[in-house]
Legacy VTK file of the C-alpha trace (Angstrom):
# vtk DataFile Version 3.0
C-alpha trace
ASCII
DATASET POLYDATA
POINTS 380 float
0.000 0.000 0.000
1.384 3.359 -1.030
1.870 5.760 1.872
1.926 9.567 1.937
5.708 9.848 1.763
6.078 13.312 0.221
2.505 14.614 0.229
-0.926 13.619 1.496
-2.470 11.114 -0.894
-6.172 11.070 -1.716
-8.730 8.327 -2.191
-12.422 7.732 -1.485
-14.687 4.945 -0.256
-15.631 3.324 -3.554
-19.092 3.716 -5.031
-19.657 6.491 -7.550
-22.768 7.524 -9.500
-23.899 5.074 -12.186
-25.434 6.285 -15.409
-29.149 5.818 -16.109
-28.616 3.000 -18.606
-26.455 0.951 -16.247
-28.710 1.544 -13.238
-31.785 0.506 -15.212
-30.035 -2.671 -16.343
-28.899 -3.538 -12.817
-32.426 -3.274 -11.438
-33.839 -5.308 -14.308
-31.273 -8.061 -13.742
-31.977 -7.996 -10.017
-35.688 -8.506 -10.682
-35.052 -11.333 -13.143
-36.349 -9.367 -16.122
-35.180 -9.949 -19.675
-32.092 -7.867 -20.412
-29.816 -7.597 -23.422
-26.756 -8.710 -21.457
-24.292 -7.915 -24.214
-25.565 -4.346 -24.385
-25.628 -4.015 -20.585
-22.105 -5.353 -20.151
-20.835 -2.990 -22.847
-22.445 -0.071 -20.990
-20.840 -1.176 -17.708
-17.411 -1.462 -19.324
-17.778 1.965 -20.892
-18.848 3.538 -17.588
-15.969 1.962 -15.673
-13.570 3.593 -18.132
-15.331 6.939 -17.786
-15.485 6.831 -13.992
-11.779 6.035 -13.686
-10.975 8.929 -16.008
-13.118 11.316 -13.945
-11.345 10.310 -10.748
-7.960 10.893 -12.350
-9.153 14.250 -13.694
-10.236 15.210 -10.154
-6.743 14.386 -8.889
-7.615 11.272 -6.893
-4.484 9.202 -6.252
-6.006 5.818 -5.346
-9.058 5.143 -7.491
-11.789 2.508 -7.708
-14.048 1.112 -10.414
-16.939 2.988 -8.772
-18.740 -0.313 -8.080
-20.432 0.371 -11.401
-21.459 -3.256 -11.974
-23.130 -3.722 -8.558
-26.668 -2.824 -7.534
-25.420 -2.259 -4.008
-22.321 -2.887 -1.934
-23.778 -5.872 -0.046
-26.666 -7.518 -1.914
-24.710 -8.051 -5.148
-23.424 -11.283 -3.621
-26.690 -13.118 -4.360
-25.520 -13.353 -7.976
-22.137 -14.781 -6.935
-22.962 -17.124 -4.057
-25.486 -19.901 -3.597
-27.926 -19.957 -0.679
-29.480 -16.497 -1.099
-33.004 -16.165 -2.451
-36.193 -14.117 -2.217
-36.633 -10.935 -0.233
-36.613 -10.025 3.451
-38.360 -7.440 5.633
-36.682 -4.055 5.927
-35.060 -3.307 9.275
-34.960 0.479 9.695
-32.197 2.047 11.755
-33.137 2.863 15.320
-32.607 6.597 14.826
-35.191 6.691 12.022
-37.657 4.729 14.141
-37.279 7.446 16.780
-38.346 10.072 14.205
-41.198 8.343 12.295
-42.286 11.531 10.545
-38.837 11.983 9.041
-38.644 8.280 8.108
-41.973 8.541 6.269
-40.845 11.689 4.481
-37.608 10.006 3.458
-39.491 7.039 2.000
-42.099 9.156 0.198
-39.449 11.376 -1.353
-37.804 8.418 -3.064
-34.804 8.575 -0.778
-35.068 4.894 0.101
-33.857 2.522 -2.636
-36.229 -0.238 -3.667
-34.555 -3.548 -4.476
-34.673 -7.102 -3.189
-32.699 -7.975 -0.080
-32.469 -11.769 -0.143
-32.169 -14.010 2.866
-29.994 -17.043 3.426
-32.140 -20.128 2.831
-29.517 -22.719 1.878
-25.888 -23.794 1.829
-23.526 -20.971 0.919
-20.918 -21.662 -1.741
-19.460 -20.060 -4.842
-22.097 -19.930 -7.578
-20.405 -18.078 -10.424
-17.124 -16.187 -10.729
-17.898 -14.610 -14.103
-19.088 -11.265 -12.701
-15.992 -10.930 -10.545
-13.685 -11.808 -13.411
-15.442 -9.252 -15.624
-15.057 -6.583 -12.933
-11.336 -7.270 -12.687
-10.880 -7.205 -16.466
-12.878 -3.984 -16.923
-11.027 -2.219 -14.129
-7.603 -3.285 -15.367
-8.406 -2.068 -18.879
-9.661 1.289 -17.559
-6.529 1.788 -15.456
-4.234 0.928 -18.339
-6.007 3.397 -20.612
-5.169 6.295 -18.279
-1.825 5.037 -16.985
-3.105 4.717 -13.412
-1.434 2.227 -11.042
-2.828 2.841 -7.550
-6.277 1.309 -7.293
-8.620 -0.523 -4.964
-11.713 -2.647 -5.367
-14.541 -3.007 -2.877
-15.876 -6.275 -1.544
-18.535 -6.948 1.079
-17.303 -8.181 4.450
-18.909 -11.279 5.995
-20.512 -9.063 8.630
-22.218 -6.651 6.239
-23.515 -9.557 4.152
-25.052 -10.953 7.349
-26.427 -7.491 8.195
-28.452 -7.176 5.002
-29.204 -10.852 4.305
-30.810 -12.443 7.392
-30.038 -16.066 8.160
-32.795 -18.673 7.970
-30.592 -21.693 7.333
-27.566 -21.961 9.619
-27.952 -23.003 13.239
-26.158 -19.972 14.662
-25.000 -16.509 13.726
-21.384 -17.598 14.130
-21.806 -20.572 11.792
-23.486 -18.293 9.279
-20.666 -15.737 9.424
-17.960 -18.321 8.883
-19.850 -19.900 5.990
-19.935 -16.469 4.328
-16.260 -15.921 5.123
-15.225 -19.198 3.517
-17.281 -18.499 0.391
-16.071 -14.887 0.014
-12.428 -15.820 0.473
-12.090 -16.485 -3.260
-13.282 -12.978 -4.167
-10.998 -11.328 -1.633
-7.937 -13.196 -2.851
-8.794 -12.721 -6.523
-8.912 -8.932 -6.107
-5.479 -8.878 -4.497
-4.057 -11.380 -7.001
-5.225 -9.049 -9.782
-2.974 -6.343 -8.344
-5.584 -4.182 -6.598
-5.926 -3.187 -2.982
-8.849 -4.968 -1.356
-11.302 -2.743 0.494
-13.536 -4.690 2.855
-16.735 -2.786 3.491
-17.780 -3.336 7.092
-20.485 -0.877 8.157
-21.867 -3.673 10.330
-19.437 -2.462 13.009
-21.045 1.009 13.099
-24.387 0.880 11.291
-24.990 -2.593 12.686
-25.214 -1.192 16.232
-28.496 0.607 15.455
-29.808 -2.027 13.020
-29.088 -5.725 13.561
-27.792 -5.176 17.117
-30.274 -2.492 18.175
-31.944 -4.785 20.721
-28.617 -5.800 22.323
-26.847 -4.206 25.263
-23.358 -2.808 24.820
-21.584 -5.935 26.044
-23.435 -8.207 23.620
-22.984 -5.789 20.734
-19.235 -5.639 21.354
-18.999 -9.416 21.587
-20.887 -9.878 18.315
-18.901 -7.142 16.567
-15.660 -8.855 17.602
-17.068 -12.082 16.192
-17.619 -10.265 12.877
-13.969 -9.207 12.869
-12.838 -12.737 13.722
-14.763 -14.084 10.715
-13.300 -11.390 8.469
-9.777 -12.155 9.664
-10.415 -15.828 8.996
-11.396 -15.066 5.395
-8.328 -12.893 4.676
-5.777 -14.857 6.679
-3.560 -15.443 3.643
-3.647 -11.870 2.317
-0.873 -9.461 3.390
-2.223 -6.755 5.681
-0.701 -4.009 3.542
-2.862 -5.046 0.589
-6.119 -4.368 2.450
-8.306 -1.521 3.720
-11.264 -1.771 6.114
-14.163 0.668 5.745
-16.322 1.468 8.780
-19.333 3.782 8.819
-22.647 4.447 10.574
-24.833 4.394 7.478
-24.578 6.595 4.405
-27.754 8.596 4.930
-28.640 12.034 6.192
-30.516 11.328 9.398
-30.441 11.963 13.139
-27.806 9.282 13.903
-28.710 9.709 17.558
-28.180 6.021 18.337
-24.808 5.597 16.617
-22.169 3.728 18.579
-19.414 6.199 19.509
-16.034 5.842 17.844
-14.563 5.171 21.288
-16.554 1.932 21.236
-16.076 1.037 17.575
-12.371 1.826 17.216
-10.897 -0.885 19.484
-12.986 -3.473 17.647
-12.018 -2.206 14.195
-8.331 -2.205 15.127
-8.567 -5.973 15.660
-8.984 -6.396 11.896
-5.970 -7.440 9.806
-6.218 -4.770 7.058
-3.520 -2.126 7.394
-5.680 0.870 6.494
-8.775 1.991 8.373
-11.216 4.039 6.276
-13.801 5.808 8.423
-16.254 8.690 8.735
-15.058 11.893 10.358
-17.039 14.580 8.485
-20.456 13.314 9.592
-21.568 16.008 12.098
-22.452 13.309 14.615
-18.853 12.062 14.552
-16.737 15.070 13.568
-15.465 15.462 17.117
-14.267 11.881 17.379
-10.702 12.530 16.291
-10.343 12.668 20.060
-10.972 8.914 20.169
-7.818 8.415 18.096
-5.876 10.779 20.320
-6.799 8.614 23.299
-6.131 5.253 21.638
-2.862 3.428 21.108
-2.931 3.120 17.299
-0.543 0.363 16.129
2.476 1.794 14.317
1.707 -0.108 11.116
-1.847 1.225 10.740
-2.730 3.863 8.140
-5.700 6.141 8.807
-8.008 7.222 5.984
-10.378 9.710 7.610
-13.370 10.956 5.692
-12.649 14.646 5.216
-15.451 15.027 2.646
-19.100 14.310 3.485
-21.020 11.980 1.167
-24.636 12.861 2.052
-24.870 16.608 1.300
-24.304 18.821 -1.712
-22.092 21.287 0.129
-18.693 21.349 -1.557
-16.272 21.570 1.331
-13.788 24.427 1.161
-10.237 23.144 0.534
-8.993 25.018 3.617
-11.514 23.167 5.774
-10.468 19.889 4.154
-6.823 20.674 4.895
-7.619 21.438 8.534
-9.306 18.051 8.926
-6.340 16.271 7.351
-3.810 18.084 9.515
-5.711 17.187 12.669
-5.146 13.481 12.003
-1.583 13.986 10.758
-0.777 15.660 14.062
-2.041 12.544 15.860
-0.277 9.738 13.989
2.185 11.410 11.617
1.781 12.702 8.065
3.016 9.467 6.449
0.200 7.491 8.067
-2.710 9.592 6.786
-4.496 9.348 3.434
-7.380 11.756 2.799
-10.685 10.095 1.998
-14.455 10.507 1.984
-16.987 9.502 4.606
-18.688 6.925 2.394
-19.590 6.229 -1.216
-21.498 8.663 -3.409
-23.835 6.013 -4.804
-24.126 3.212 -2.267
-27.126 1.904 -4.217
-27.363 2.115 -8.006
-29.519 5.025 -9.103
-29.637 6.527 -5.616
-27.465 9.127 -3.980
-28.105 12.364 -2.142
-25.221 14.074 -3.918
-25.605 15.244 -7.519
-23.128 13.318 -9.720
-21.310 16.426 -10.929
-21.131 17.782 -7.378
-19.649 14.460 -6.222
-16.684 15.064 -8.501
-16.479 18.711 -7.441
-16.167 17.422 -3.875
-13.386 15.063 -4.962
-11.616 17.977 -6.615
-11.886 19.915 -3.351
-10.430 16.881 -1.595
-7.420 17.123 -3.899
-7.041 20.864 -3.339
-7.309 20.468 0.418
-4.737 17.707 0.355
-2.328 19.978 -1.503
-2.767 22.729 1.095
-2.200 20.247 3.917
0.867 18.869 2.162
2.443 22.322 1.872
2.037 22.802 5.604
3.113 19.319 6.663
6.249 18.951 4.507
LINES 1 381
380 0 1 2 3 4 5 6 7 8 9 10 11 12 13 14 15 16 17 18 19 20 21 22 23 24 25 26 27 28 29 30 31 32 33 34 35 36 37 38 39 40 41 42 43 44 45 46 47 48 49 50 51 52 53 54 55 56 57 58 59 60 61 62 63 64 65 66 67 68 69 70 71 72 73 74 75 76 77 78 79 80 81 82 83 84 85 86 87 88 89 90 91 92 93 94 95 96 97 98 99 100 101 102 103 104 105 106 107 108 109 110 111 112 113 114 115 116 117 118 119 120 121 122 123 124 125 126 127 128 129 130 131 132 133 134 135 136 137 138 139 140 141 142 143 144 145 146 147 148 149 150 151 152 153 154 155 156 157 158 159 160 161 162 163 164 165 166 167 168 169 170 171 172 173 174 175 176 177 178 179 180 181 182 183 184 185 186 187 188 189 190 191 192 193 194 195 196 197 198 199 200 201 202 203 204 205 206 207 208 209 210 211 212 213 214 215 216 217 218 219 220 221 222 223 224 225 226 227 228 229 230 231 232 233 234 235 236 237 238 239 240 241 242 243 244 245 246 247 248 249 250 251 252 253 254 255 256 257 258 259 260 261 262 263 264 265 266 267 268 269 270 271 272 273 274 275 276 277 278 279 280 281 282 283 284 285 286 287 288 289 290 291 292 293 294 295 296 297 298 299 300 301 302 303 304 305 306 307 308 309 310 311 312 313 314 315 316 317 318 319 320 321 322 323 324 325 326 327 328 329 330 331 332 333 334 335 336 337 338 339 340 341 342 343 344 345 346 347 348 349 350 351 352 353 354 355 356 357 358 359 360 361 362 363 364 365 366 367 368 369 370 371 372 373 374 375 376 377 378 379
């Protein structure tokens, strides 16, 4: 993993806005409708090339494929693994339940994506590797076309798969997690073998506290969250730590977030994970103060922090000076070489949905680059 040796590097969390044609195709495929697959795959390949170019144009150092081919960051696995079928009831976050009027307004405004969230009803195993192989090929071609070398690809962690796909087959949550881990191991290793950094998306550690663990006390939540990390570590046991990033967040939505687990509680659990880099929210107004949690924690010397210094749920374009101030705060804590500037979360967690206008998303990334340059001038 490239470190910020002579300036602060920039990256983001992964998902970027899909075009209308691709989004329409993804939803049709998800619903089992007839789709011209050749035409859809050509559109995906074209968009991956375009999205990589736009990141490079914005000055992003470590780019992704935008998760263009996926309907969402967690439910895409139903097309790659056996055992997942049907749909499951929605489990709203606890903070939205506490403000039912806002939750209803959010749903009626179209702010809640509508797609199937399958459940586990059978033995989990690898179903088809074609989609993964296509993703790797498309991304490699896009990178080569622009001469880009630093890149990462997202993959769902065992815990976030369990968060969005409830278990109705395995005898225990632990057995379920490890079955997912064993099946996802191939995808994790394939991404690294292809030459990309692996980003494991694990919002179950944060978001999970006020969703799947909302009826648990703190001790049980922490025990279950550690179990999620144990399963993740099991799946990536043969991958070098410096080829991996772990993303933690509290849910990529503009809401009260009044029941979010504090970073002081999440951080010690997240640091148990093998990936070298920790990618996390720090612009979210509910968590912007939590740089203090890092100041009060013994961060292992080999860990790299990727704080979100750009918000992903509003259309404010952060001023570069403000971005620089956020970067410097973390550099002062762990050293400039151990900080990479990132975003809070993705800009299109679900295909066709995103609070941030696509063009504004790239304006925010450009501001990230400008802020990084200001911080670099002051830190070197």
